[in-house]
PALUMSE-500580 format. One record per residue: residue in three letters; x, y, z of N, C-alpha, C in turn. Coordinates in steps of 0.02 Angstrom, whole numbers, padded with zeros to 5 digits, always signed. Atoms other than C-alpha are relative to their C-alpha. Last residue first. Layout:
alaXYZXYZXYZ...
! end
This chain:
tyr-00060-00047+00000+05359-00519+03224+00070-00021-00006tyr-00078+00034-00018+05212-00637+03165+00058+00054+00005glu-00053-00048+00018+05032-00550+03167+00064-00048+00016met-00068+00030-00037+04873-00663+03162+00058+00048-00019ile+00016+00048-00052+04704-00596+03122+00057-00038+00047cys-00022+00083+00004+04765-00440+03045-00030-00049+00048asn+00022+00042-00051+04671-00263+03018+00044-00077-00019val-00017+00068+00006+04743-00122+02910-00015-00037+00064asn+00007+00033-00055+04677+00057+02881+00011-00083-00010tyr+00065+00036+00000+04743+00153+02736+00006-00053+00071gly+00053-00013-00038+04837+00312+02754-00051-00051-00008his+00031-00026+00067+04983+00274+02624-00068+00025+00033asn-00045-00064+00030+05102+00267+02790-00048+00031-00060arg+00021-00047-00044+04967+00133+02850+00042+00076-00023leu+00074-00011+00021+05001+00025+02693-00042+00056+00053lys+00005-00019+00073+05183+00025+02710-00070+00035-00013asn-00033-00062+00012+05191+00002+02891-00011+00049-00055met+00058-00036-00037+05079-00154+02875+00030+00067+00009gly+00063-00018+00041+05200-00210+02740-00056+00046+00028glu+00008-00077+00007+05357-00192+02855-00054+00033-00048leu-00010-00036+00087+05431-00352+02809-00031+00057+00000tyr-00066-00012+00025+05447-00395+02997+00024+00015-00056asn-00018-00074-00024+05257-00369+03029+00080+00005-00018leu-00063+00001-00011+05221-00540+02931+00034+00064+00019cys-00044-00055+00007+05038-00512+02938+00074-00023+00018ile-00075+00002-00024+04932-00665+02915+00026+00066-00012ile-00003+00046-00057+04731-00667+02898+00061-00002+00036phe-00049+00042+00029+04723-00492+02804-00005-00061+00063val+00005+00055-00047+04596-00366+02806+00041-00051-00019phe-00025+00072+00027+04633-00208+02714-00015-00050+00062gly-00046+00022-00041+04535-00028+02716+00019-00088-00024val+00015-00017-00066+04406+00082+02654+00037-00033+00053val-00022+00048-00034+04476+00084+02474-00018+00021+00077ala-00024-00006-00051+04369+00189+02372+00022-00041+00056gly+00024+00034-00055+04308+00156+02203+00044+00039+00067gly+00034-00058-00029+04351+00275+02051-00032-00028+00064leu+00072+00006+00033+04409+00134+01933-00042+00049+00038lys+00001-00020+00063+04595+00207+01969-00080-00009-00028glu+00004-00074+00001+04562+00192+02145+00000+00020-00080val+00068-00025-00028+04523+00009+02146-00009+00074-00007leu+00052+00023+00035+04674-00026+02038-00074+00023+00008ser-00012-00053+00057+04790+00073+02151-00055-00012-00049ala+00039-00051-00026+04724-00030+02301-00004+00051-00063ser+00058+00015-00009+04773-00186+02225-00042+00061+00020ala+00030+00016+00086+04940-00125+02174-00073-00004-00008ile+00000-00073+00028+04962-00065+02358-00009-00006-00075ala+00056-00040-00015+04906-00237+02415+00005+00061-00022thr+00068+00014+00040+05030-00325+02303-00065+00027+00026gly+00009-00024+00074+05168-00227+02360-00061-00015-00043gly+00059-00049+00026+05133-00229+02535+00002+00008-00064thr-00018-00061+00017+05291-00330+02595-00049+00068-00018ala-00070+00004+00005+05215-00470+02671+00029+00066+00001leu-00036-00054+00015+05031-00481+02697+00073+00005+00023leu-00068-00011-00007+04952-00639+02672+00025+00062-00012asp-00020+00032-00053+04773-00704+02649+00057+00012+00041asp-00058+00043+00034+04692-00562+02570+00035-00049+00057val-00013+00044-00056+04529-00448+02597+00049-00054-00029ile-00039+00034+00025+04512-00269+02515+00033-00066+00043leu-00050+00033-00049+04373-00181+02573+00042-00056-00029ile-00006+00060+00015+04285-00069+02443+00053-00021+00061lys-00048+00010-00054+04173+00076+02447+00021-00070+00006glu+00019+00070-00036+04099+00112+02284+00055-00009+00054gly+00022-00019-00059+04126+00301+02225-00022-00051+00045asp-00036-00062-00020+04127+00255+02040-00035+00011+00082leu+00023-00060+00010+04077+00076+02026+00027+00067+00027ile+00021-00050-00066+04188-00055+02025-00027+00064-00026ala-00001+00038-00079+04217-00218+01919-00029+00048+00038asp+00081-00011-00023+04154-00111+01746+00007-00036+00066asn+00019-00067+00007+04349-00095+01681-00059+00015+00034gln+00041-00017+00046+04401-00277+01726-00026+00076+00008ile+00076+00000-00021+04532-00293+01846-00033+00023-00058glu+00044-00037+00022+04730-00346+01813-00080+00006+00016met+00060+00044-00006+04880-00393+01901-00037+00051-00042asn+00056-00040+00023+05050-00376+01838-00059-00033+00032arg+00067+00037+00024+05215-00444+01907-00047+00057-00024thr+00060-00042+00005+05393-00387+01917-00052-00045-00024gly+00033-00033+00059+05548-00470+01968-00050+00047-00001tyr-00046+00015+00062+05653-00571+02087-00042+00017-00056glu-00074-00009-00022+05583-00503+02275+00042-00010-00071ile-00017+00045-00059+05418-00443+02200+00073-00020+00013asn-00056+00029-00011+05374-00273+02116-00009-00055+00050tyr-00045-00002-00080+05218-00229+02061+00058-00033-00007ser-00063+00040-00009+05127-00185+01886+00022+00019+00066gln-00056-00032-00032+04952-00121+01867+00056-00036+00013lys-00060+00031-00025+04844-00153+01733+00036+00029+00052ile-00058-00043-00001+04667-00103+01664+00052-00044+00041thr-00021-00009-00072+04548-00219+01587+00054+00055+00003pro-00070-00032+00000+04441-00230+01420+00005+00001+00080
! end
């Protein structure tokens, strides 16, 4: 069984899923992704981790498109965000 989280993209809605037993209660999770744009996918992934009882300790991205405000969105939710390359 899985749990599902919906999130918005530019032209519609997508869903992501995670298995119910993928994360232990209280487990600390660092989310790593290749690209941060608007932050929608990142917020959805954090929501799934937290629904399973995990604690998101932060995000690491290879590329951040800062002009799309995703980093600000994540930081406004209280998350630590690190990027290897940033584009303004």
